[in-house]
KEKE-396058 format. One record per atom (N, C-alpha, C): residue number from 1; residue in three letters; atom name; x, y, z. Coordinates in steps of 0.1 Angstrom, whole numbers, padded with zeros to 4 digits. Layout:
BEGIN
NUM/ALA/CA/X/Y/Z .
...
This chain:
BEGIN
1/MET/N/-1974/-0307/0450 .
1/MET/CA/-1964/-0303/0441 .
1/MET/C/-1971/-0290/0434 .
2/ASN/N/-1964/-0280/0431 .
2/ASN/CA/-1968/-0268/0425 .
2/ASN/C/-1963/-0268/0411 .
3/ARG/N/-1971/-0277/0403 .
3/ARG/CA/-1967/-0280/0390 .
3/ARG/C/-1968/-0267/0380 .
4/LEU/N/-1962/-0267/0369 .
4/LEU/CA/-1961/-0257/0360 .
4/LEU/C/-1973/-0261/0351 .
5/SER/N/-1979/-0249/0346 .
5/SER/CA/-1989/-0251/0334 .
5/SER/C/-1985/-0243/0323 .
6/SER/N/-1992/-0245/0312 .
6/SER/CA/-1988/-0235/0300 .
6/SER/C/-1991/-0220/0303 .
7/THR/N/-2000/-0218/0313 .
7/THR/CA/-2002/-0204/0317 .
7/THR/C/-1991/-0197/0324 .
8/ASP/N/-1982/-0205/0330 .
8/ASP/CA/-1970/-0200/0336 .
8/ASP/C/-1958/-0197/0327 .
9/LEU/N/-1960/-0201/0316 .
9/LEU/CA/-1949/-0199/0306 .
9/LEU/C/-1950/-0186/0297 .
10/MET/N/-1940/-0182/0292 .
10/MET/CA/-1940/-0170/0283 .
10/MET/C/-1941/-0176/0268 .
11/SER/N/-1948/-0168/0261 .
11/SER/CA/-1948/-0172/0246 .
11/SER/C/-1933/-0171/0241 .
12/LEU/N/-1932/-0176/0229 .
12/LEU/CA/-1917/-0175/0223 .
12/LEU/C/-1913/-0162/0221 .
13/GLU/N/-1923/-0154/0217 .
13/GLU/CA/-1919/-0138/0214 .
13/GLU/C/-1917/-0133/0227 .
14/GLN/N/-1924/-0134/0237 .
14/GLN/CA/-1923/-0127/0250 .
14/GLN/C/-1909/-0132/0256 .
15/TYR/N/-1906/-0146/0255 .
15/TYR/CA/-1894/-0150/0260 .
15/TYR/C/-1881/-0144/0254 .
16/ALA/N/-1883/-0143/0240 .
16/ALA/CA/-1872/-0137/0232 .
16/ALA/C/-1869/-0123/0238 .
17/ARG/N/-1879/-0116/0242 .
17/ARG/CA/-1876/-0102/0247 .
17/ARG/C/-1870/-0103/0262 .
18/GLU/N/-1875/-0112/0269 .
18/GLU/CA/-1871/-0113/0284 .
18/GLU/C/-1861/-0122/0288 .
19/ARG/N/-1856/-0130/0278 .
19/ARG/CA/-1847/-0140/0281 .
19/ARG/C/-1834/-0136/0288 .
20/ALA/N/-1828/-0126/0284 .
20/ALA/CA/-1815/-0122/0291 .
20/ALA/C/-1817/-0119/0305 .
21/ALA/N/-1827/-0111/0309 .
21/ALA/CA/-1830/-0108/0322 .
21/ALA/C/-1834/-0121/0330 .
22/PHE/N/-1843/-0129/0325 .
22/PHE/CA/-1848/-0141/0331 .
22/PHE/C/-1836/-0151/0332 .
23/ARG/N/-1828/-0154/0323 .
23/ARG/CA/-1816/-0161/0323 .
23/ARG/C/-1807/-0158/0335 .
24/ALA/N/-1804/-0145/0337 .
24/ALA/CA/-1795/-0140/0346 .
24/ALA/C/-1801/-0142/0361 .
25/ARG/N/-1814/-0140/0362 .
25/ARG/CA/-1820/-0143/0375 .
25/ARG/C/-1818/-0157/0379 .
26/VAL/N/-1822/-0167/0368 .
26/VAL/CA/-1822/-0181/0371 .
26/VAL/C/-1808/-0186/0374 .
27/LEU/N/-1799/-0181/0366 .
27/LEU/CA/-1784/-0186/0369 .
27/LEU/C/-1780/-0181/0382 .
28/GLN/N/-1783/-0170/0387 .
28/GLN/CA/-1778/-0166/0400 .
28/GLN/C/-1786/-0175/0410 .
29/HIS/N/-1798/-0177/0408 .
29/HIS/CA/-1806/-0185/0418 .
29/HIS/C/-1800/-0200/0418 .
30/LYS/N/-1797/-0205/0406 .
30/LYS/CA/-1790/-0218/0405 .
30/LYS/C/-1776/-0220/0411 .
31/ALA/N/-1770/-0209/0412 .
31/ALA/CA/-1756/-0210/0417 .
31/ALA/C/-1755/-0216/0430 .
32/GLY/N/-1766/-0212/0439 .
32/GLY/CA/-1766/-0217/0452 .
32/GLY/C/-1773/-0231/0454 .
33/ARG/N/-1777/-0237/0443 .
33/ARG/CA/-1784/-0250/0444 .
33/ARG/C/-1776/-0260/0437 .
34/GLN/N/-1762/-0258/0435 .
34/GLN/CA/-1754/-0268/0429 .
34/GLN/C/-1744/-0273/0439 .
35/LEU/N/-1741/-0286/0437 .
35/LEU/CA/-1730/-0293/0445 .
35/LEU/C/-1722/-0301/0437 .
36/ALA/N/-1709/-0298/0436 .
36/ALA/CA/-1699/-0307/0428 .
36/ALA/C/-1698/-0321/0436 .
37/VAL/N/-1700/-0331/0428 .
37/VAL/CA/-1698/-0346/0434 .
37/VAL/C/-1687/-0352/0427 .
38/GLY/N/-1680/-0346/0420 .
38/GLY/CA/-1669/-0352/0413 .
38/GLY/C/-1661/-0343/0403 .
39/PRO/N/-1650/-0347/0397 .
39/PRO/CA/-1643/-0338/0388 .
39/PRO/C/-1651/-0333/0376 .
40/HIS/N/-1661/-0341/0372 .
40/HIS/CA/-1668/-0338/0361 .
40/HIS/C/-1685/-0339/0364 .
41/ALA/N/-1688/-0339/0375 .
41/ALA/CA/-1702/-0342/0379 .
41/ALA/C/-1707/-0331/0390 .
42/THR/N/-1719/-0326/0387 .
42/THR/CA/-1725/-0315/0397 .
42/THR/C/-1739/-0321/0398 .
43/TRP/N/-1744/-0320/0409 .
43/TRP/CA/-1758/-0322/0413 .
43/TRP/C/-1764/-0307/0413 .
44/CYS/N/-1775/-0306/0405 .
44/CYS/CA/-1783/-0294/0406 .
44/CYS/C/-1797/-0297/0412 .
45/PHE/N/-1799/-0290/0423 .
45/PHE/CA/-1811/-0292/0430 .
45/PHE/C/-1822/-0283/0425 .
46/GLU/N/-1832/-0290/0420 .
46/GLU/CA/-1843/-0283/0411 .
46/GLU/C/-1853/-0278/0421 .
47/ASP/N/-1859/-0267/0415 .
47/ASP/CA/-1872/-0262/0421 .
47/ASP/C/-1881/-0257/0409 .
48/ARG/N/-1891/-0251/0412 .
48/ARG/CA/-1900/-0246/0402 .
48/ARG/C/-1894/-0236/0393 .
49/LEU/N/-1887/-0226/0398 .
49/LEU/CA/-1879/-0217/0390 .
49/LEU/C/-1869/-0223/0379 .
50/THR/N/-1863/-0233/0384 .
50/THR/CA/-1852/-0239/0376 .
50/THR/C/-1858/-0247/0366 .
51/VAL/N/-1870/-0254/0369 .
51/VAL/CA/-1877/-0262/0359 .
51/VAL/C/-1884/-0254/0349 .
52/GLN/N/-1889/-0242/0353 .
52/GLN/CA/-1895/-0233/0343 .
52/GLN/C/-1885/-0230/0333 .
53/TYR/N/-1873/-0225/0338 .
53/TYR/CA/-1863/-0222/0329 .
53/TYR/C/-1858/-0232/0318 .
54/GLN/N/-1858/-0244/0323 .
54/GLN/CA/-1855/-0255/0315 .
54/GLN/C/-1866/-0257/0304 .
55/VAL/N/-1880/-0256/0308 .
55/VAL/CA/-1890/-0257/0298 .
55/VAL/C/-1890/-0246/0288 .
56/GLN/N/-1886/-0234/0294 .
56/GLN/CA/-1886/-0222/0284 .
56/GLN/C/-1876/-0223/0274 .
57/GLU/N/-1864/-0228/0279 .
57/GLU/CA/-1852/-0231/0269 .
57/GLU/C/-1855/-0242/0259 .
58/MET/N/-1862/-0252/0264 .
58/MET/CA/-1865/-0264/0254 .
58/MET/C/-1874/-0258/0244 .
59/LEU/N/-1885/-0249/0249 .
59/LEU/CA/-1895/-0245/0239 .
59/LEU/C/-1888/-0237/0229 .
60/ARG/N/-1879/-0228/0233 .
60/ARG/CA/-1871/-0219/0225 .
60/ARG/C/-1863/-0226/0215 .
61/ALA/N/-1854/-0235/0220 .
61/ALA/CA/-1845/-0243/0211 .
61/ALA/C/-1853/-0252/0201 .
62/GLU/N/-1863/-0257/0205 .
62/GLU/CA/-1871/-0265/0195 .
62/GLU/C/-1882/-0259/0188 .
63/ARG/N/-1884/-0246/0190 .
63/ARG/CA/-1895/-0238/0184 .
63/ARG/C/-1908/-0244/0185 .
64/ILE/N/-1912/-0248/0198 .
64/ILE/CA/-1924/-0255/0203 .
64/ILE/C/-1933/-0242/0206 .
65/PHE/N/-1944/-0242/0199 .
65/PHE/CA/-1955/-0232/0203 .
65/PHE/C/-1969/-0239/0203 .
66/GLU/N/-1970/-0251/0197 .
66/GLU/CA/-1984/-0257/0198 .
66/GLU/C/-1987/-0264/0211 .
67/PRO/N/-2000/-0262/0214 .
67/PRO/CA/-2004/-0268/0228 .
67/PRO/C/-1999/-0282/0231 .
68/ALA/N/-2000/-0291/0221 .
68/ALA/CA/-1996/-0305/0224 .
68/ALA/C/-1982/-0305/0227 .
69/GLY/N/-1972/-0299/0220 .
69/GLY/CA/-1959/-0298/0223 .
69/GLY/C/-1954/-0292/0234 .
70/ILE/N/-1962/-0282/0239 .
70/ILE/CA/-1960/-0275/0253 .
70/ILE/C/-1963/-0286/0264 .
71/ALA/N/-1975/-0291/0262 .
71/ALA/CA/-1979/-0302/0272 .
71/ALA/C/-1969/-0313/0274 .
72/GLU/N/-1963/-0317/0263 .
72/GLU/CA/-1954/-0328/0263 .
72/GLU/C/-1941/-0325/0271 .
73/GLU/N/-1937/-0311/0270 .
73/GLU/CA/-1925/-0307/0277 .
73/GLU/C/-1929/-0305/0292 .
74/LEU/N/-1939/-0301/0294 .
74/LEU/CA/-1945/-0299/0308 .
74/LEU/C/-1945/-0313/0316 .
75/ALA/N/-1950/-0323/0308 .
75/ALA/CA/-1952/-0337/0312 .
75/ALA/C/-1938/-0342/0316 .
76/ALA/N/-1928/-0339/0308 .
76/ALA/CA/-1913/-0344/0309 .
76/ALA/C/-1907/-0337/0321 .
77/TYR/N/-1910/-0324/0323 .
77/TYR/CA/-1902/-0317/0333 .
77/TYR/C/-1910/-0315/0346 .
78/ASN/N/-1922/-0315/0348 .
78/ASN/CA/-1929/-0312/0360 .
78/ASN/C/-1925/-0322/0371 .
79/PRO/N/-1921/-0335/0367 .
79/PRO/CA/-1918/-0343/0378 .
79/PRO/C/-1904/-0340/0386 .
80/LEU/N/-1897/-0330/0380 .
80/LEU/CA/-1886/-0324/0385 .
80/LEU/C/-1887/-0314/0396 .
81/ILE/N/-1900/-0311/0398 .
81/ILE/CA/-1904/-0300/0408 .
81/ILE/C/-1906/-0308/0421 .
82/PRO/N/-1898/-0305/0431 .
82/PRO/CA/-1900/-0312/0444 .
82/PRO/C/-1914/-0309/0450 .
83/ASP/N/-1920/-0319/0458 .
83/ASP/CA/-1934/-0316/0463 .
83/ASP/C/-1934/-0312/0477 .
84/GLY/N/-1923/-0309/0483 .
84/GLY/CA/-1923/-0305/0496 .
84/GLY/C/-1919/-0316/0507 .
85/ARG/N/-1919/-0328/0502 .
85/ARG/CA/-1915/-0340/0509 .
85/ARG/C/-1903/-0346/0505 .
86/ASN/N/-1895/-0340/0495 .
86/ASN/CA/-1885/-0346/0490 .
86/ASN/C/-1876/-0336/0481 .
87/TRP/N/-1865/-0340/0477 .
87/TRP/CA/-1856/-0332/0469 .
87/TRP/C/-1855/-0338/0455 .
88/LYS/N/-1854/-0330/0444 .
88/LYS/CA/-1853/-0334/0432 .
88/LYS/C/-1839/-0330/0427 .
89/VAL/N/-1831/-0337/0420 .
89/VAL/CA/-1817/-0334/0416 .
89/VAL/C/-1814/-0339/0402 .
90/THR/N/-1808/-0331/0394 .
90/THR/CA/-1804/-0335/0381 .
90/THR/C/-1788/-0336/0382 .
91/LEU/N/-1783/-0344/0373 .
91/LEU/CA/-1769/-0346/0372 .
91/LEU/C/-1764/-0339/0359 .
92/LEU/N/-1754/-0330/0363 .
92/LEU/CA/-1748/-0322/0351 .
92/LEU/C/-1734/-0328/0350 .
93/LEU/N/-1730/-0334/0338 .
93/LEU/CA/-1718/-0339/0335 .
93/LEU/C/-1710/-0328/0326 .
94/GLU/N/-1699/-0324/0329 .
94/GLU/CA/-1691/-0314/0322 .
94/GLU/C/-1678/-0320/0317 .
95/PHE/N/-1675/-0319/0304 .
95/PHE/CA/-1663/-0323/0298 .
95/PHE/C/-1658/-0313/0289 .
96/ASP/N/-1645/-0310/0288 .
96/ASP/CA/-1639/-0301/0278 .
96/ASP/C/-1641/-0307/0266 .
97/ALA/N/-1639/-0299/0254 .
97/ALA/CA/-1641/-0304/0240 .
97/ALA/C/-1633/-0316/0236 .
98/ALA/N/-1619/-0316/0242 .
98/ALA/CA/-1612/-0328/0239 .
98/ALA/C/-1615/-0341/0245 .
99/GLU/N/-1619/-0338/0258 .
99/GLU/CA/-1624/-0352/0266 .
99/GLU/C/-1638/-0356/0261 .
100/ARG/N/-1647/-0348/0256 .
100/ARG/CA/-1661/-0351/0255 .
100/ARG/C/-1663/-0365/0246 .
101/PRO/N/-1658/-0366/0235 .
101/PRO/CA/-1660/-0378/0227 .
101/PRO/C/-1657/-0391/0236 .
102/ARG/N/-1647/-0391/0241 .
102/ARG/CA/-1642/-0404/0249 .
102/ARG/C/-1651/-0406/0261 .
103/ALA/N/-1655/-0395/0267 .
103/ALA/CA/-1662/-0397/0280 .
103/ALA/C/-1676/-0400/0277 .
104/LEU/N/-1682/-0395/0266 .
104/LEU/CA/-1696/-0398/0261 .
104/LEU/C/-1696/-0413/0256 .
105/ALA/N/-1686/-0419/0249 .
105/ALA/CA/-1686/-0432/0245 .
105/ALA/C/-1686/-0440/0258 .
106/GLU/N/-1678/-0437/0269 .
106/GLU/CA/-1677/-0445/0280 .
106/GLU/C/-1690/-0445/0287 .
107/LEU/N/-1698/-0434/0287 .
107/LEU/CA/-1710/-0435/0295 .
107/LEU/C/-1723/-0440/0287 .
108/LYS/N/-1721/-0440/0274 .
108/LYS/CA/-1733/-0446/0266 .
108/LYS/C/-1739/-0459/0271 .
109/GLY/N/-1752/-0460/0274 .
109/GLY/CA/-1758/-0471/0278 .
109/GLY/C/-1757/-0474/0292 .
110/ARG/N/-1751/-0465/0301 .
110/ARG/CA/-1749/-0468/0314 .
110/ARG/C/-1762/-0463/0323 .
111/GLY/N/-1771/-0457/0317 .
111/GLY/CA/-1784/-0452/0325 .
111/GLY/C/-1794/-0449/0316 .
112/PRO/N/-1806/-0446/0322 .
112/PRO/CA/-1818/-0443/0313 .
112/PRO/C/-1816/-0430/0307 .
113/MET/N/-1807/-0422/0311 .
113/MET/CA/-1807/-0408/0304 .
113/MET/C/-1793/-0407/0295 .
114/LEU/N/-1787/-0418/0296 .
114/LEU/CA/-1774/-0417/0287 .
114/LEU/C/-1773/-0428/0279 .
115/GLY/N/-1778/-0426/0266 .
115/GLY/CA/-1778/-0436/0256 .
115/GLY/C/-1790/-0445/0254 .
116/ALA/N/-1800/-0444/0263 .
116/ALA/CA/-1811/-0453/0261 .
116/ALA/C/-1820/-0446/0250 .
117/GLY/N/-1831/-0453/0246 .
117/GLY/CA/-1839/-0448/0234 .
117/GLY/C/-1848/-0436/0240 .
118/GLY/N/-1853/-0429/0230 .
118/GLY/CA/-1861/-0417/0235 .
118/GLY/C/-1853/-0405/0235 .
119/ARG/N/-1860/-0394/0239 .
119/ARG/CA/-1854/-0381/0241 .
119/ARG/C/-1845/-0380/0254 .
120/SER/N/-1833/-0376/0253 .
120/SER/CA/-1825/-0376/0264 .
120/SER/C/-1826/-0362/0271 .
121/ARG/N/-1827/-0363/0284 .
121/ARG/CA/-1827/-0351/0292 .
121/ARG/C/-1814/-0349/0300 .
122/ALA/N/-1805/-0356/0295 .
122/ALA/CA/-1792/-0355/0302 .
122/ALA/C/-1785/-0341/0298 .
123/GLY/N/-1778/-0335/0307 .
123/GLY/CA/-1771/-0322/0304 .
123/GLY/C/-1756/-0325/0302 .
124/VAL/N/-1750/-0322/0291 .
124/VAL/CA/-1736/-0322/0289 .
124/VAL/C/-1731/-0308/0285 .
125/ARG/N/-1724/-0302/0294 .
125/ARG/CA/-1720/-0288/0292 .
125/ARG/C/-1706/-0287/0288 .
126/HIS/N/-1703/-0278/0278 .
126/HIS/CA/-1688/-0276/0274 .
126/HIS/C/-1682/-0268/0284 .
127/ARG/N/-1669/-0273/0290 .
127/ARG/CA/-1662/-0265/0299 .
127/ARG/C/-1652/-0258/0291 .
128/GLY/N/-1648/-0246/0296 .
128/GLY/CA/-1637/-0240/0291 .
128/GLY/C/-1639/-0228/0284 .
C-alpha cells in the first residue's frame, strides 16, 4: 500500500492557498469513483488522492498542525487506501435538511461509524 506520510501533506497555510484548485481536481477525480446504491446512499471508491484530500480537509477543519495530531489523522485514514489487491469504499449518506434528523435518529447505533463511541468518520452530506 502506498501510504500517506506527513511529507505528502501541505501545511495549513499552503493548503489555504491551494485549496480551491486542489479541491476542484479531487472532486472531478471522485466523480468517476462513485456509485449510487440507493436513494440516499453512495459508495465512494477511495484511492490515495481521495484519502489525501480527506486528511487535508480534516487538518484544516480541526486546525491540526502538530505532528502527533497529523499522525493520528494519517493512522485513521491510511487504511482507506487500497493496496492493489482490494478495493476500499466509504459509504456516503445524503439527506436533505428536513429528512436529516429523522434519518440520523433511525441510523444511530446501527454500525461502528454511526453512533458508536469515539470519532465518527461517517459522512452525511446536505442535499439540495
